[in-house]
C-alpha positions as a Markdown table, in Angstrom:
| # | Residue | x | y | z |
|---|---|---|---|---|
| 1 | Met | 19.6 | -16.5 | 2.9 |
| 2 | Thr | 22.7 | -14.8 | 4.2 |
| 3 | Leu | 22.4 | -11.1 | 4.0 |
| 4 | Pro | 24.9 | -8.9 | 2.5 |
| 5 | Lys | 27.0 | -7.1 | 5.1 |
| 6 | Thr | 26.1 | -3.9 | 3.4 |
| 7 | Ala | 22.4 | -4.5 | 3.4 |
| 8 | Val | 21.9 | -2.6 | 6.7 |
| 9 | Lys | 22.9 | 0.9 | 6.1 |
| 10 | Ser | 21.9 | 2.7 | 9.1 |
| 11 | Lys | 19.3 | 2.3 | 11.6 |
| 12 | Arg | 15.9 | 3.9 | 10.7 |
| 13 | Lys | 13.2 | 4.3 | 12.7 |
| 14 | Leu | 10.8 | 1.1 | 12.4 |
| 15 | Gln | 6.9 | 2.2 | 11.7 |
| 16 | Glu | 4.1 | 0.0 | 11.4 |
| 17 | Ile | 0.7 | 1.2 | 9.5 |
| 18 | Thr | -2.6 | -0.1 | 9.7 |
| 19 | Ile | -4.8 | 1.1 | 6.8 |
| 20 | Ser | -8.4 | 0.7 | 6.4 |
| 21 | Arg | -11.4 | 2.1 | 4.8 |
| 22 | Gly | -13.2 | 2.6 | 7.8 |
| 23 | Lys | -13.7 | 5.0 | 10.6 |
| 24 | Val | -9.6 | 5.8 | 11.7 |
| 25 | Arg | -9.2 | 5.2 | 15.3 |
| 26 | Gln | -6.4 | 6.5 | 17.1 |
| 27 | Thr | -4.4 | 3.8 | 19.2 |
| 28 | His | -2.0 | 4.3 | 21.9 |
| 29 | Thr | 0.1 | 1.4 | 20.4 |
| 30 | Asn | 2.9 | 1.5 | 18.3 |
| 31 | Thr | 1.3 | 1.3 | 15.1 |
| 32 | Gln | 0.0 | 4.1 | 13.3 |
| 33 | Thr | -3.4 | 4.6 | 11.3 |
| 34 | Gly | -4.3 | 5.3 | 7.7 |
| 35 | Ala | -7.3 | 5.9 | 6.0 |
| 36 | Trp | -8.0 | 6.3 | 2.2 |
| 37 | Ile | -8.7 | 9.7 | 1.6 |
| 38 | Ser | -11.6 | 9.2 | -0.8 |
| 39 | Thr | -13.7 | 7.2 | 1.7 |
| 40 | Arg | -17.2 | 9.0 | 2.4 |
| 41 | Gly | -16.7 | 11.4 | -0.4 |
| 42 | Tyr | -13.3 | 12.8 | 0.8 |
| 43 | Ser | -14.6 | 13.4 | 4.0 |
| 44 | Val | -11.7 | 11.7 | 6.1 |
| 45 | Pro | -10.7 | 13.9 | 9.0 |
| 46 | Pro | -7.2 | 14.8 | 8.4 |
| 47 | Ser | -4.6 | 15.1 | 11.2 |
| 48 | Ser | -1.0 | 15.3 | 11.8 |
| 49 | Arg | -0.8 | 11.6 | 13.2 |
| 50 | Asn | -2.7 | 9.6 | 10.4 |
| 51 | Trp | -1.6 | 8.5 | 7.2 |
| 52 | Leu | -3.7 | 9.6 | 4.4 |
| 53 | Trp | -4.1 | 7.3 | 1.3 |
| 54 | Leu | -4.5 | 8.5 | -2.5 |
| 55 | Asp | -6.5 | 5.8 | -4.6 |
| 56 | Pro | -4.5 | 3.9 | -7.4 |
| 57 | Val | -6.6 | 5.8 | -9.8 |
| 58 | Leu | -7.8 | 9.1 | -10.0 |
| 59 | Phe | -10.3 | 10.0 | -12.8 |
| 60 | Pro | -10.5 | 13.4 | -14.5 |
| 61 | Gly | -13.4 | 14.3 | -12.3 |
| 62 | Glu | -12.1 | 13.3 | -9.3 |
| 63 | Glu | -8.1 | 15.3 | -9.7 |
| 64 | Lys | -9.7 | 18.6 | -8.8 |
| 65 | Ile | -11.5 | 16.9 | -5.5 |
| 66 | Cys | -8.5 | 15.3 | -4.3 |
| 67 | Phe | -6.0 | 18.4 | -4.8 |
| 68 | Asp | -8.5 | 20.6 | -2.8 |
| 69 | Tyr | -8.7 | 18.0 | 0.0 |
| 70 | Ile | -4.9 | 17.6 | 0.2 |
| 71 | Ala | -4.3 | 21.4 | 0.3 |
| 72 | Asn | -7.1 | 21.7 | 3.2 |
| 73 | Ala | -5.4 | 18.8 | 4.9 |
| 74 | Ile | -2.1 | 20.2 | 4.7 |
| 75 | Lys | -3.7 | 23.4 | 6.3 |
| 76 | Lys | -4.9 | 21.3 | 9.0 |
| 77 | Gly | -1.4 | 19.8 | 9.6 |
| 78 | Ala | -1.4 | 16.6 | 7.6 |
| 79 | Lys | 1.9 | 15.5 | 6.7 |
| 80 | Asn | 1.8 | 11.9 | 6.0 |
| 81 | Phe | 0.5 | 10.7 | 2.6 |
| 82 | Ile | 0.9 | 7.7 | 0.3 |
| 83 | Leu | 0.6 | 8.1 | -3.3 |
| 84 | Asn | -0.6 | 4.8 | -5.5 |
| 85 | Ala | 0.5 | 6.3 | -8.4 |
| 86 | Ile | 3.5 | 8.4 | -9.1 |
| 87 | Trp | 2.0 | 11.5 | -11.0 |
| 88 | Gln | 0.0 | 12.0 | -7.9 |
| 89 | Val | 3.1 | 14.0 | -6.4 |
| 90 | Ser | 2.1 | 16.8 | -8.8 |
| 91 | Leu | -1.4 | 17.4 | -6.5 |
| 92 | Phe | 1.3 | 18.8 | -4.0 |
| 93 | Lys | 2.8 | 22.5 | -4.0 |
| 94 | Asn | 5.7 | 21.6 | -1.7 |
| 95 | Pro | 6.2 | 17.7 | -1.8 |
| 96 | Lys | 9.9 | 18.1 | 0.1 |
| 97 | Gln | 8.2 | 19.7 | 2.7 |
| 98 | Leu | 5.9 | 16.8 | 3.7 |
| 99 | Asn | 6.3 | 12.9 | 4.2 |
| 100 | Leu | 5.2 | 11.7 | 1.0 |
| 101 | Trp | 6.0 | 7.8 | 0.4 |
| 102 | Ala | 5.4 | 6.1 | -2.9 |
| 103 | Gly | 2.6 | 3.2 | -2.2 |
| 104 | Pro | 2.5 | -0.4 | -3.1 |
| 105 | Phe | 0.3 | 0.0 | -6.1 |
| 106 | Cys | 3.3 | 2.1 | -7.8 |
| 107 | Asn | 4.5 | -1.5 | -8.5 |
| 108 | Ile | 7.8 | -0.4 | -7.2 |
| 109 | Thr | 10.5 | -3.3 | -8.0 |
| 110 | Asn | 14.1 | -2.0 | -8.3 |
| 111 | Ser | 16.1 | 0.6 | -6.8 |
| 112 | Asn | 16.6 | 2.7 | -9.7 |
| 113 | Thr | 12.9 | 3.7 | -9.7 |
| 114 | Val | 13.5 | 4.3 | -5.9 |
| 115 | Asn | 16.5 | 6.7 | -6.5 |
| 116 | Leu | 14.6 | 8.3 | -9.3 |
| 117 | Leu | 11.5 | 8.9 | -6.7 |
| 118 | Lys | 13.9 | 10.7 | -4.4 |
| 119 | Gln | 14.5 | 13.3 | -7.1 |
| 120 | Gln | 11.2 | 14.0 | -7.3 |
| 121 | Gly | 10.5 | 14.8 | -3.8 |
| 122 | Phe | 8.9 | 11.3 | -2.2 |
| 123 | Ser | 10.4 | 10.6 | 1.6 |
| 124 | Gly | 10.2 | 6.6 | 0.7 |
| 125 | Ala | 8.9 | 4.0 | -1.2 |
| 126 | Ile | 6.8 | 0.8 | -0.3 |
| 127 | Val | 8.0 | -1.9 | -2.8 |
| 128 | Ser | 5.3 | -4.2 | -4.6 |
| 129 | Pro | 4.5 | -7.0 | -2.5 |
| 130 | Glu | 4.4 | -9.7 | -5.2 |
| 131 | Leu | 8.6 | -9.9 | -5.3 |
| 132 | Asp | 10.6 | -12.6 | -4.4 |
| 133 | Gln | 12.7 | -12.9 | -1.7 |
| 134 | Asp | 16.2 | -12.4 | -3.2 |
| 135 | Thr | 14.7 | -9.0 | -4.5 |
| 136 | Phe | 13.2 | -7.7 | -1.3 |
| 137 | Cys | 16.2 | -8.5 | 0.5 |
| 138 | Ser | 18.5 | -7.0 | -2.0 |
| 139 | Leu | 16.6 | -3.5 | -2.6 |
| 140 | Pro | 17.5 | -1.7 | 0.8 |
| 141 | Gln | 20.9 | -2.0 | 0.3 |
| 142 | Lys | 20.6 | 0.0 | -3.3 |
| 143 | Ser | 18.3 | 2.2 | -2.5 |
| 144 | Glu | 18.5 | 6.0 | -1.6 |
| 145 | Leu | 14.9 | 6.2 | 0.1 |
| 146 | Pro | 13.8 | 4.3 | 3.5 |
| 147 | Leu | 11.7 | 1.4 | 2.3 |
| 148 | Gly | 8.3 | -0.4 | 3.3 |
| 149 | Val | 6.4 | -3.2 | 2.6 |
| 150 | Val | 2.9 | -4.7 | 3.0 |
| 151 | Ile | 3.2 | -7.2 | 5.7 |
| 152 | Tyr | -0.4 | -8.5 | 5.8 |
| 153 | Gly | -4.0 | -7.8 | 4.7 |
| 154 | Asn | -6.0 | -7.9 | 1.7 |
| 155 | Trp | -4.1 | -7.6 | -1.7 |
| 156 | Pro | -6.1 | -7.5 | -5.0 |
| 157 | Leu | -5.6 | -9.7 | -7.7 |
| 158 | Gly | -6.4 | -6.8 | -9.9 |
| 159 | Ile | -8.0 | -3.5 | -10.6 |
| 160 | Ser | -10.4 | -2.9 | -13.2 |
| 161 | Arg | -12.8 | -0.1 | -14.4 |
| 162 | Ile | -15.4 | -2.7 | -15.4 |
| 163 | Ile | -16.7 | -6.3 | -14.6 |
| 164 | Ser | -18.4 | -9.0 | -16.3 |
| 165 | Asn | -22.3 | -8.7 | -16.4 |
| 166 | Asp | -22.3 | -11.7 | -14.9 |
| 167 | Leu | -20.6 | -11.0 | -11.4 |
| 168 | Lys | -21.7 | -9.1 | -8.9 |
| 169 | Thr | -19.8 | -7.0 | -6.1 |
| 170 | Asn | -19.4 | -8.0 | -2.6 |
| 171 | Gln | -20.5 | -11.8 | -3.3 |
| 172 | Ala | -18.2 | -14.5 | -3.5 |
| 173 | Phe | -17.3 | -16.2 | -7.0 |
| 174 | Thr | -15.4 | -19.2 | -8.2 |
| 175 | Ser | -13.0 | -19.3 | -11.2 |
| 176 | Pro | -12.8 | -22.3 | -13.4 |
| 177 | Met | -10.0 | -23.4 | -11.2 |
| 178 | Gly | -11.9 | -23.7 | -8.3 |
| 179 | Glu | -10.7 | -20.5 | -6.5 |
| 180 | Thr | -13.1 | -18.1 | -4.6 |
| 181 | Gly | -12.8 | -14.2 | -4.8 |
| 182 | Trp | -15.0 | -11.5 | -4.6 |
| 183 | Ile | -15.3 | -8.0 | -5.9 |
| 184 | Thr | -15.8 | -4.7 | -4.3 |
| 185 | Lys | -16.1 | -1.4 | -5.8 |
| 186 | His | -14.3 | 2.0 | -4.5 |
| 187 | Asn | -15.6 | 5.0 | -6.5 |
| 188 | Asn | -15.1 | 4.5 | -10.1 |
| 189 | Tyr | -13.4 | 1.4 | -10.3 |
| 190 | Tyr | -13.5 | -2.6 | -9.0 |
| 191 | Phe | -11.0 | -4.2 | -6.8 |
| 192 | Val | -10.9 | -8.2 | -7.2 |
| 193 | Phe | -9.3 | -10.0 | -4.0 |
| 194 | Pro | -8.8 | -13.6 | -3.5 |
| 195 | Asn | -10.2 | -15.3 | -0.3 |
| 196 | Trp | -6.9 | -15.5 | 1.6 |
| 197 | Tyr | -4.5 | -13.0 | 3.2 |
| 198 | Leu | -1.3 | -11.6 | 1.8 |
| 199 | Asp | 0.9 | -12.8 | 4.9 |
| 200 | Leu | 4.5 | -12.0 | 5.2 |
| 201 | Thr | 4.7 | -11.4 | 9.2 |
| 202 | Ser | 7.0 | -14.7 | 9.6 |
| 203 | Lys | 9.6 | -12.9 | 7.1 |
| 204 | Lys | 9.1 | -9.7 | 9.4 |
| 205 | Glu | 12.4 | -10.2 | 11.2 |
| 206 | Leu | 14.5 | -11.0 | 7.8 |
| 207 | Leu | 13.0 | -7.5 | 6.1 |
| 208 | Lys | 14.1 | -5.7 | 9.3 |
| 209 | Lys | 17.4 | -6.8 | 9.1 |
| 210 | Ala | 17.6 | -6.3 | 5.3 |
| 211 | Gly | 16.7 | -2.8 | 5.8 |
| 212 | Phe | 13.0 | -2.5 | 5.4 |
| 213 | Ser | 11.6 | 0.2 | 8.3 |
| 214 | Leu | 7.9 | 0.4 | 7.3 |
| 215 | Phe | 5.3 | -2.3 | 7.6 |
| 216 | Val | 2.1 | -2.0 | 6.5 |
| 217 | Asn | -1.2 | -3.6 | 7.3 |
| 218 | Ile | -4.2 | -3.4 | 4.8 |
| 219 | His | -7.4 | -4.4 | 5.9 |
| 220 | Glu | -10.6 | -4.3 | 3.5 |
| 221 | Thr | -14.6 | -5.6 | 4.9 |
| 222 | Ile | -15.2 | -8.9 | 3.6 |
| 223 | Pro | -18.5 | -9.8 | 2.4 |
| 224 | Ser | -20.7 | -12.1 | 4.8 |
| 225 | Gly | -20.6 | -14.9 | 2.1 |
| 226 | Val | -17.0 | -14.9 | 1.8 |
| 227 | Lys | -15.0 | -17.4 | 3.8 |
| 228 | Ile | -11.3 | -16.9 | 4.4 |
| 229 | Lys | -9.0 | -19.7 | 3.5 |
| 230 | Asn | -5.9 | -20.6 | 5.6 |
| 231 | Arg | -3.2 | -20.3 | 3.4 |
| 232 | Pro | 0.3 | -19.0 | 3.9 |
| 233 | Gly | 0.1 | -16.0 | 1.8 |
| 234 | Leu | 3.8 | -15.5 | 0.8 |
| 235 | Trp | 2.6 | -14.6 | -2.8 |
| 236 | Asn | 6.0 | -14.9 | -4.7 |
| 237 | Trp | 8.5 | -15.1 | -1.9 |
| 238 | Asn | 9.6 | -18.6 | -2.3 |
| 239 | Leu | 9.8 | -17.8 | -6.4 |
| 240 | Thr | 12.7 | -16.9 | -8.5 |
| 241 | Leu | 11.2 | -13.7 | -10.6 |
| 242 | Leu | 13.3 | -13.1 | -13.8 |
């Protein structure tokens, strides 16, 4: 694909984040760390260096807990947050004073949404990782915010509040088409994962040239009975989405 000459506006600082649900470990590399703030009952230690990730779904009983955690984290110097539902910006009193990014679970697919997010006080947006190549590479030239992408990791097939009684969490299951996956529960909802990774690392240089500046790795704990397949993991990259 030939990138349009207007694809790269101005050089933005390139950043890479690794997010996990386990203990946040500070590194001395260029890769920054991130953690789901709901881990261990909203007890993840906040810092000015970590990226704090909000859950895609917050039930009414959790909103106050999350709001109080955020307020305390900001007092302790936290400034980098990933919001995985756009309404979550209302949990912040002064969003424009922080580094708030819309996360990949916001399912951002077009520049109109990105530009509206800027008006709401967002600092950047991580687009849906399920886009095709043309959409990926055309977004930065039309967007008024810095853009990020999930470049590697465990990306769920879906999120649900309930699962079948025939399924168990943290155990492999096989679909009628012979595909393997597993389900894990976090707080009040379930993530359904396939047994292969999303992997756009081979497209990283192209995404940089297109104008993406934030690259995200998402790691989940894989159950012992699940064997990860060796697949390209390109999702919809080579498709044409209408």
